[in-house]
mmJSON file of the N, C-alpha and C atoms, coordinates in Angstrom:
{"data_MODEL":{"atom_site":{
"group_PDB":["ATOM","ATOM","ATOM","ATOM","ATOM","ATOM","ATOM","ATOM","ATOM","ATOM","ATOM","ATOM","ATOM","ATOM","ATOM","ATOM","ATOM","ATOM","ATOM","ATOM","ATOM","ATOM","ATOM","ATOM","ATOM","ATOM","ATOM","ATOM","ATOM","ATOM","ATOM","ATOM","ATOM","ATOM","ATOM","ATOM","ATOM","ATOM","ATOM","ATOM","ATOM","ATOM","ATOM","ATOM","ATOM","ATOM","ATOM","ATOM","ATOM","ATOM","ATOM","ATOM","ATOM","ATOM","ATOM","ATOM","ATOM","ATOM","ATOM","ATOM","ATOM","ATOM","ATOM","ATOM","ATOM","ATOM","ATOM","ATOM","ATOM","ATOM","ATOM","ATOM","ATOM","ATOM","ATOM","ATOM","ATOM","ATOM","ATOM","ATOM","ATOM","ATOM","ATOM","ATOM","ATOM","ATOM","ATOM","ATOM","ATOM","ATOM","ATOM","ATOM","ATOM","ATOM","ATOM","ATOM","ATOM","ATOM","ATOM","ATOM","ATOM","ATOM","ATOM","ATOM","ATOM","ATOM","ATOM","ATOM","ATOM","ATOM","ATOM","ATOM","ATOM","ATOM","ATOM","ATOM","ATOM","ATOM","ATOM","ATOM","ATOM","ATOM","ATOM","ATOM","ATOM","ATOM","ATOM","ATOM","ATOM","ATOM","ATOM","ATOM","ATOM","ATOM","ATOM","ATOM","ATOM","ATOM","ATOM","ATOM","ATOM","ATOM","ATOM","ATOM","ATOM","ATOM","ATOM","ATOM","ATOM","ATOM","ATOM","ATOM","ATOM","ATOM","ATOM","ATOM","ATOM","ATOM","ATOM","ATOM","ATOM","ATOM","ATOM","ATOM","ATOM","ATOM","ATOM","ATOM","ATOM","ATOM","ATOM"],
"id":[1,2,3,4,5,6,7,8,9,10,11,12,13,14,15,16,17,18,19,20,21,22,23,24,25,26,27,28,29,30,31,32,33,34,35,36,37,38,39,40,41,42,43,44,45,46,47,48,49,50,51,52,53,54,55,56,57,58,59,60,61,62,63,64,65,66,67,68,69,70,71,72,73,74,75,76,77,78,79,80,81,82,83,84,85,86,87,88,89,90,91,92,93,94,95,96,97,98,99,100,101,102,103,104,105,106,107,108,109,110,111,112,113,114,115,116,117,118,119,120,121,122,123,124,125,126,127,128,129,130,131,132,133,134,135,136,137,138,139,140,141,142,143,144,145,146,147,148,149,150,151,152,153,154,155,156,157,158,159,160,161,162,163,164,165,166,167,168,169,170,171],
"type_symbol":["N","C","C","N","C","C","N","C","C","N","C","C","N","C","C","N","C","C","N","C","C","N","C","C","N","C","C","N","C","C","N","C","C","N","C","C","N","C","C","N","C","C","N","C","C","N","C","C","N","C","C","N","C","C","N","C","C","N","C","C","N","C","C","N","C","C","N","C","C","N","C","C","N","C","C","N","C","C","N","C","C","N","C","C","N","C","C","N","C","C","N","C","C","N","C","C","N","C","C","N","C","C","N","C","C","N","C","C","N","C","C","N","C","C","N","C","C","N","C","C","N","C","C","N","C","C","N","C","C","N","C","C","N","C","C","N","C","C","N","C","C","N","C","C","N","C","C","N","C","C","N","C","C","N","C","C","N","C","C","N","C","C","N","C","C","N","C","C","N","C","C"],
"label_atom_id":["N","CA","C","N","CA","C","N","CA","C","N","CA","C","N","CA","C","N","CA","C","N","CA","C","N","CA","C","N","CA","C","N","CA","C","N","CA","C","N","CA","C","N","CA","C","N","CA","C","N","CA","C","N","CA","C","N","CA","C","N","CA","C","N","CA","C","N","CA","C","N","CA","C","N","CA","C","N","CA","C","N","CA","C","N","CA","C","N","CA","C","N","CA","C","N","CA","C","N","CA","C","N","CA","C","N","CA","C","N","CA","C","N","CA","C","N","CA","C","N","CA","C","N","CA","C","N","CA","C","N","CA","C","N","CA","C","N","CA","C","N","CA","C","N","CA","C","N","CA","C","N","CA","C","N","CA","C","N","CA","C","N","CA","C","N","CA","C","N","CA","C","N","CA","C","N","CA","C","N","CA","C","N","CA","C","N","CA","C","N","CA","C","N","CA","C","N","CA","C"],
"label_alt_id":[null,null,null,null,null,null,null,null,null,null,null,null,null,null,null,null,null,null,null,null,null,null,null,null,null,null,null,null,null,null,null,null,null,null,null,null,null,null,null,null,null,null,null,null,null,null,null,null,null,null,null,null,null,null,null,null,null,null,null,null,null,null,null,null,null,null,null,null,null,null,null,null,null,null,null,null,null,null,null,null,null,null,null,null,null,null,null,null,null,null,null,null,null,null,null,null,null,null,null,null,null,null,null,null,null,null,null,null,null,null,null,null,null,null,null,null,null,null,null,null,null,null,null,null,null,null,null,null,null,null,null,null,null,null,null,null,null,null,null,null,null,null,null,null,null,null,null,null,null,null,null,null,null,null,null,null,null,null,null,null,null,null,null,null,null,null,null,null,null,null,null],
"label_comp_id":["MET","MET","MET","THR","THR","THR","GLU","GLU","GLU","LYS","LYS","LYS","GLU","GLU","GLU","LYS","LYS","LYS","MET","MET","MET","LEU","LEU","LEU","LYS","LYS","LYS","GLY","GLY","GLY","GLU","GLU","GLU","TRP","TRP","TRP","HIS","HIS","HIS","ASN","ASN","ASN","ALA","ALA","ALA","ASN","ASN","ASN","PHE","PHE","PHE","ASP","ASP","ASP","GLU","GLU","GLU","THR","THR","THR","LEU","LEU","LEU","LEU","LEU","LEU","LYS","LYS","LYS","GLU","GLU","GLU","ARG","ARG","ARG","GLN","GLN","GLN","LYS","LYS","LYS","ALA","ALA","ALA","GLU","GLU","GLU","LEU","LEU","LEU","LEU","LEU","LEU","CYS","CYS","CYS","TYR","TYR","TYR","ASP","ASP","ASP","PHE","PHE","PHE","ASN","ASN","ASN","MET","MET","MET","SER","SER","SER","LYS","LYS","LYS","PRO","PRO","PRO","GLY","GLY","GLY","SER","SER","SER","ARG","ARG","ARG","GLU","GLU","GLU","GLN","GLN","GLN","ILE","ILE","ILE","SER","SER","SER","ALA","ALA","ALA","LEU","LEU","LEU","THR","THR","THR","LYS","LYS","LYS","LEU","LEU","LEU","TYR","TYR","TYR","GLN","GLN","GLN","SER","SER","SER","LYS","LYS","LYS","CYS","CYS","CYS"],
"label_asym_id":["A","A","A","A","A","A","A","A","A","A","A","A","A","A","A","A","A","A","A","A","A","A","A","A","A","A","A","A","A","A","A","A","A","A","A","A","A","A","A","A","A","A","A","A","A","A","A","A","A","A","A","A","A","A","A","A","A","A","A","A","A","A","A","A","A","A","A","A","A","A","A","A","A","A","A","A","A","A","A","A","A","A","A","A","A","A","A","A","A","A","A","A","A","A","A","A","A","A","A","A","A","A","A","A","A","A","A","A","A","A","A","A","A","A","A","A","A","A","A","A","A","A","A","A","A","A","A","A","A","A","A","A","A","A","A","A","A","A","A","A","A","A","A","A","A","A","A","A","A","A","A","A","A","A","A","A","A","A","A","A","A","A","A","A","A","A","A","A","A","A","A"],
"label_entity_id":["1","1","1","1","1","1","1","1","1","1","1","1","1","1","1","1","1","1","1","1","1","1","1","1","1","1","1","1","1","1","1","1","1","1","1","1","1","1","1","1","1","1","1","1","1","1","1","1","1","1","1","1","1","1","1","1","1","1","1","1","1","1","1","1","1","1","1","1","1","1","1","1","1","1","1","1","1","1","1","1","1","1","1","1","1","1","1","1","1","1","1","1","1","1","1","1","1","1","1","1","1","1","1","1","1","1","1","1","1","1","1","1","1","1","1","1","1","1","1","1","1","1","1","1","1","1","1","1","1","1","1","1","1","1","1","1","1","1","1","1","1","1","1","1","1","1","1","1","1","1","1","1","1","1","1","1","1","1","1","1","1","1","1","1","1","1","1","1","1","1","1"],
"label_seq_id":[1,1,1,2,2,2,3,3,3,4,4,4,5,5,5,6,6,6,7,7,7,8,8,8,9,9,9,10,10,10,11,11,11,12,12,12,13,13,13,14,14,14,15,15,15,16,16,16,17,17,17,18,18,18,19,19,19,20,20,20,21,21,21,22,22,22,23,23,23,24,24,24,25,25,25,26,26,26,27,27,27,28,28,28,29,29,29,30,30,30,31,31,31,32,32,32,33,33,33,34,34,34,35,35,35,36,36,36,37,37,37,38,38,38,39,39,39,40,40,40,41,41,41,42,42,42,43,43,43,44,44,44,45,45,45,46,46,46,47,47,47,48,48,48,49,49,49,50,50,50,51,51,51,52,52,52,53,53,53,54,54,54,55,55,55,56,56,56,57,57,57],
"pdbx_PDB_ins_code":[null,null,null,null,null,null,null,null,null,null,null,null,null,null,null,null,null,null,null,null,null,null,null,null,null,null,null,null,null,null,null,null,null,null,null,null,null,null,null,null,null,null,null,null,null,null,null,null,null,null,null,null,null,null,null,null,null,null,null,null,null,null,null,null,null,null,null,null,null,null,null,null,null,null,null,null,null,null,null,null,null,null,null,null,null,null,null,null,null,null,null,null,null,null,null,null,null,null,null,null,null,null,null,null,null,null,null,null,null,null,null,null,null,null,null,null,null,null,null,null,null,null,null,null,null,null,null,null,null,null,null,null,null,null,null,null,null,null,null,null,null,null,null,null,null,null,null,null,null,null,null,null,null,null,null,null,null,null,null,null,null,null,null,null,null,null,null,null,null,null,null],
"Cartn_x":[143.954,142.574,142.101,141.39,140.916,139.693,139.388,138.209,136.933,136.915,135.738,135.57,136.658,136.585,136.064,136.545,136.045,134.552,134.126,132.72,131.85,132.294,131.511,131.423,132.42,132.392,131.623,131.169,130.432,131.334,132.606,133.555,133.631,134.236,134.453,135.37,135.011,135.816,135.682,136.6,136.564,136.364,135.144,134.809,135.057,135.481,135.619,136.861,137.859,139.094,139.518,138.695,139.003,138.471,139.369,138.976,137.936,138.073,137.125,135.726,135.634,134.322,133.734,134.572,134.079,133.486,134.16,133.647,132.348,132.266,131.051,129.889,130.18,129.15,128.627,129.546,129.14,128.269,128.648,127.863,126.468,126.398,125.11,124.238,124.851,124.088,123.493,124.269,123.765,122.64,122.794,121.735,120.462,120.601,119.436,118.754,119.537,118.976,118.203,118.817,118.136,116.834,116.879,115.694,114.6,114.964,113.977,113.396,114.107,113.639,112.889,112.709,112.011,110.611,109.766,108.403,108.436,107.545,107.502,107.31,108.142,108.05,108.597,109.185,109.708,110.989,111.375,112.601,113.813,113.815,114.93,115.04,113.892,113.883,114.365,113.893,114.311,115.798,116.277,117.701,118.554,118.128,118.871,118.912,117.799,117.765,118.66,118.639,119.472,120.946,121.357,122.756,123.158,122.277,122.571,122.721,121.824,121.886,123.175,123.528,124.719,125.995,126.002,127.202,127.39,126.336,126.443,126.841,126.657,126.951,128.415],
"Cartn_y":[124.62,124.75,123.387,123.408,122.159,121.642,120.39,119.797,120.488,120.9,121.606,122.959,123.661,124.95,124.767,123.722,123.429,123.138,122.327,121.966,123.215,124.085,125.287,126.242,126.196,127.027,126.382,125.138,124.438,123.812,123.663,123.066,121.558,120.863,119.436,119.2,118.212,117.868,116.376,115.854,114.448,114.374,114.058,114.014,112.648,111.687,110.32,110.078,110.925,110.696,111.895,112.932,114.122,113.927,113.912,113.624,114.609,115.881,116.89,116.612,116.369,116.116,114.786,113.795,112.506,112.649,113.41,113.639,114.423,115.439,116.231,115.399,114.525,113.644,112.69,112.135,111.209,111.927,113.139,113.916,114.201,114.559,114.838,113.587,112.445,111.196,110.871,111.074,110.806,111.766,113.039,114.006,113.686,113.268,112.876,111.662,110.717,109.526,109.922,110.734,111.182,111.901,112.76,113.513,112.576,111.645,110.754,109.73,109.405,108.4,108.997,110.298,110.935,111.374,111.572,112.022,113.46,113.802,115.178,116.196,117.207,118.269,117.901,116.723,116.288,117.034,116.919,117.551,117.021,115.708,115.111,115.658,115.84,116.35,117.795,118.584,119.987,120.083,119.206,119.191,118.858,117.873,117.507,118.67,119.36,120.518,121.64,121.875,122.92,122.617,121.353,120.972,121.141,120.774,120.919,122.385,123.219,124.652,125.267,124.902,125.461,125.042,123.851,123.398,124.097,124.675,125.377,126.828,127.391,128.817,129.066],
"Cartn_z":[89.709,90.102,90.638,91.758,92.352,91.599,91.843,91.205,91.693,92.939,93.469,92.779,92.586,91.894,90.473,89.806,88.461,88.494,89.479,89.603,89.803,90.708,91.008,89.821,88.934,87.736,86.594,86.812,85.773,84.728,85.065,84.123,84.342,83.381,83.526,84.707,85.528,86.693,86.983,87.761,88.137,89.64,90.047,91.471,92.085,91.298,91.796,92.638,92.547,93.28,94.115,94.15,94.928,96.351,97.33,98.718,99.25,98.928,99.396,98.861,97.569,96.972,97.427,97.646,98.142,99.548,100.4,101.759,101.731,100.874,100.774,100.224,99.275,98.722,99.793,100.575,101.638,102.672,103.038,103.996,103.436,102.165,101.532,101.474,101.188,101.15,102.514,103.58,104.929,105.309,104.949,105.242,104.459,103.218,102.42,103.027,103.484,104.122,105.378,106.246,107.463,107.131,106.119,105.717,105.212,104.35,103.739,104.704,105.757,106.703,107.895,107.901,109.021,108.594,109.592,109.329,108.827,107.899,107.379,108.508,108.51,109.503,110.868,110.995,112.292,112.637,113.88,114.353,113.584,113.294,112.574,111.152,110.519,109.151,109.117,110.042,110.106,110.428,111.308,111.643,110.421,109.628,108.416,107.44,107.269,106.365,106.875,108.179,108.764,108.555,108.769,108.565,107.106,106.195,104.78,104.408,104.902,104.615,105.18,106.409,107.035,106.323,105.752,105.054,103.716,103.172,101.877,102.067,103.249,103.481,103.733],
"occupancy":[1.0,1.0,1.0,1.0,1.0,1.0,1.0,1.0,1.0,1.0,1.0,1.0,1.0,1.0,1.0,1.0,1.0,1.0,1.0,1.0,1.0,1.0,1.0,1.0,1.0,1.0,1.0,1.0,1.0,1.0,1.0,1.0,1.0,1.0,1.0,1.0,1.0,1.0,1.0,1.0,1.0,1.0,1.0,1.0,1.0,1.0,1.0,1.0,1.0,1.0,1.0,1.0,1.0,1.0,1.0,1.0,1.0,1.0,1.0,1.0,1.0,1.0,1.0,1.0,1.0,1.0,1.0,1.0,1.0,1.0,1.0,1.0,1.0,1.0,1.0,1.0,1.0,1.0,1.0,1.0,1.0,1.0,1.0,1.0,1.0,1.0,1.0,1.0,1.0,1.0,1.0,1.0,1.0,1.0,1.0,1.0,1.0,1.0,1.0,1.0,1.0,1.0,1.0,1.0,1.0,1.0,1.0,1.0,1.0,1.0,1.0,1.0,1.0,1.0,1.0,1.0,1.0,1.0,1.0,1.0,1.0,1.0,1.0,1.0,1.0,1.0,1.0,1.0,1.0,1.0,1.0,1.0,1.0,1.0,1.0,1.0,1.0,1.0,1.0,1.0,1.0,1.0,1.0,1.0,1.0,1.0,1.0,1.0,1.0,1.0,1.0,1.0,1.0,1.0,1.0,1.0,1.0,1.0,1.0,1.0,1.0,1.0,1.0,1.0,1.0,1.0,1.0,1.0,1.0,1.0,1.0],
"B_iso_or_equiv":[0.0,0.0,0.0,0.0,0.0,0.0,0.0,0.0,0.0,0.0,0.0,0.0,0.0,0.0,0.0,0.0,0.0,0.0,0.0,0.0,0.0,0.0,0.0,0.0,0.0,0.0,0.0,0.0,0.0,0.0,0.0,0.0,0.0,0.0,0.0,0.0,0.0,0.0,0.0,0.0,0.0,0.0,0.0,0.0,0.0,0.0,0.0,0.0,0.0,0.0,0.0,0.0,0.0,0.0,0.0,0.0,0.0,0.0,0.0,0.0,0.0,0.0,0.0,0.0,0.0,0.0,0.0,0.0,0.0,0.0,0.0,0.0,0.0,0.0,0.0,0.0,0.0,0.0,0.0,0.0,0.0,0.0,0.0,0.0,0.0,0.0,0.0,0.0,0.0,0.0,0.0,0.0,0.0,0.0,0.0,0.0,0.0,0.0,0.0,0.0,0.0,0.0,0.0,0.0,0.0,0.0,0.0,0.0,0.0,0.0,0.0,0.0,0.0,0.0,0.0,0.0,0.0,0.0,0.0,0.0,0.0,0.0,0.0,0.0,0.0,0.0,0.0,0.0,0.0,0.0,0.0,0.0,0.0,0.0,0.0,0.0,0.0,0.0,0.0,0.0,0.0,0.0,0.0,0.0,0.0,0.0,0.0,0.0,0.0,0.0,0.0,0.0,0.0,0.0,0.0,0.0,0.0,0.0,0.0,0.0,0.0,0.0,0.0,0.0,0.0,0.0,0.0,0.0,0.0,0.0,0.0],
"pdbx_formal_charge":[null,null,null,null,null,null,null,null,null,null,null,null,null,null,null,null,null,null,null,null,null,null,null,null,null,null,null,null,null,null,null,null,null,null,null,null,null,null,null,null,null,null,null,null,null,null,null,null,null,null,null,null,null,null,null,null,null,null,null,null,null,null,null,null,null,null,null,null,null,null,null,null,null,null,null,null,null,null,null,null,null,null,null,null,null,null,null,null,null,null,null,null,null,null,null,null,null,null,null,null,null,null,null,null,null,null,null,null,null,null,null,null,null,null,null,null,null,null,null,null,null,null,null,null,null,null,null,null,null,null,null,null,null,null,null,null,null,null,null,null,null,null,null,null,null,null,null,null,null,null,null,null,null,null,null,null,null,null,null,null,null,null,null,null,null,null,null,null,null,null,null],
"auth_seq_id":[1,1,1,2,2,2,3,3,3,4,4,4,5,5,5,6,6,6,7,7,7,8,8,8,9,9,9,10,10,10,11,11,11,12,12,12,13,13,13,14,14,14,15,15,15,16,16,16,17,17,17,18,18,18,19,19,19,20,20,20,21,21,21,22,22,22,23,23,23,24,24,24,25,25,25,26,26,26,27,27,27,28,28,28,29,29,29,30,30,30,31,31,31,32,32,32,33,33,33,34,34,34,35,35,35,36,36,36,37,37,37,38,38,38,39,39,39,40,40,40,41,41,41,42,42,42,43,43,43,44,44,44,45,45,45,46,46,46,47,47,47,48,48,48,49,49,49,50,50,50,51,51,51,52,52,52,53,53,53,54,54,54,55,55,55,56,56,56,57,57,57],
"auth_comp_id":["MET","MET","MET","THR","THR","THR","GLU","GLU","GLU","LYS","LYS","LYS","GLU","GLU","GLU","LYS","LYS","LYS","MET","MET","MET","LEU","LEU","LEU","LYS","LYS","LYS","GLY","GLY","GLY","GLU","GLU","GLU","TRP","TRP","TRP","HIS","HIS","HIS","ASN","ASN","ASN","ALA","ALA","ALA","ASN","ASN","ASN","PHE","PHE","PHE","ASP","ASP","ASP","GLU","GLU","GLU","THR","THR","THR","LEU","LEU","LEU","LEU","LEU","LEU","LYS","LYS","LYS","GLU","GLU","GLU","ARG","ARG","ARG","GLN","GLN","GLN","LYS","LYS","LYS","ALA","ALA","ALA","GLU","GLU","GLU","LEU","LEU","LEU","LEU","LEU","LEU","CYS","CYS","CYS","TYR","TYR","TYR","ASP","ASP","ASP","PHE","PHE","PHE","ASN","ASN","ASN","MET","MET","MET","SER","SER","SER","LYS","LYS","LYS","PRO","PRO","PRO","GLY","GLY","GLY","SER","SER","SER","ARG","ARG","ARG","GLU","GLU","GLU","GLN","GLN","GLN","ILE","ILE","ILE","SER","SER","SER","ALA","ALA","ALA","LEU","LEU","LEU","THR","THR","THR","LYS","LYS","LYS","LEU","LEU","LEU","TYR","TYR","TYR","GLN","GLN","GLN","SER","SER","SER","LYS","LYS","LYS","CYS","CYS","CYS"],
"auth_asym_id":["A","A","A","A","A","A","A","A","A","A","A","A","A","A","A","A","A","A","A","A","A","A","A","A","A","A","A","A","A","A","A","A","A","A","A","A","A","A","A","A","A","A","A","A","A","A","A","A","A","A","A","A","A","A","A","A","A","A","A","A","A","A","A","A","A","A","A","A","A","A","A","A","A","A","A","A","A","A","A","A","A","A","A","A","A","A","A","A","A","A","A","A","A","A","A","A","A","A","A","A","A","A","A","A","A","A","A","A","A","A","A","A","A","A","A","A","A","A","A","A","A","A","A","A","A","A","A","A","A","A","A","A","A","A","A","A","A","A","A","A","A","A","A","A","A","A","A","A","A","A","A","A","A","A","A","A","A","A","A","A","A","A","A","A","A","A","A","A","A","A","A"],
"auth_atom_id":["N","CA","C","N","CA","C","N","CA","C","N","CA","C","N","CA","C","N","CA","C","N","CA","C","N","CA","C","N","CA","C","N","CA","C","N","CA","C","N","CA","C","N","CA","C","N","CA","C","N","CA","C","N","CA","C","N","CA","C","N","CA","C","N","CA","C","N","CA","C","N","CA","C","N","CA","C","N","CA","C","N","CA","C","N","CA","C","N","CA","C","N","CA","C","N","CA","C","N","CA","C","N","CA","C","N","CA","C","N","CA","C","N","CA","C","N","CA","C","N","CA","C","N","CA","C","N","CA","C","N","CA","C","N","CA","C","N","CA","C","N","CA","C","N","CA","C","N","CA","C","N","CA","C","N","CA","C","N","CA","C","N","CA","C","N","CA","C","N","CA","C","N","CA","C","N","CA","C","N","CA","C","N","CA","C","N","CA","C","N","CA","C","N","CA","C","N","CA","C"],
"pdbx_PDB_model_num":[1,1,1,1,1,1,1,1,1,1,1,1,1,1,1,1,1,1,1,1,1,1,1,1,1,1,1,1,1,1,1,1,1,1,1,1,1,1,1,1,1,1,1,1,1,1,1,1,1,1,1,1,1,1,1,1,1,1,1,1,1,1,1,1,1,1,1,1,1,1,1,1,1,1,1,1,1,1,1,1,1,1,1,1,1,1,1,1,1,1,1,1,1,1,1,1,1,1,1,1,1,1,1,1,1,1,1,1,1,1,1,1,1,1,1,1,1,1,1,1,1,1,1,1,1,1,1,1,1,1,1,1,1,1,1,1,1,1,1,1,1,1,1,1,1,1,1,1,1,1,1,1,1,1,1,1,1,1,1,1,1,1,1,1,1,1,1,1,1,1,1]
}}}
């Protein structure tokens, strides 16, 4: 079972060395930064939310 599968099941997992989870964390951090640094309701903010939503589906 992968660390991501463990995470999604709510089990103990180690996300510090799993390449998939590290990449997803980095992507989420960048999207959060873009969202937080943009004006409320701006095109940039909506774009960041859309990218985040699409990555979860």
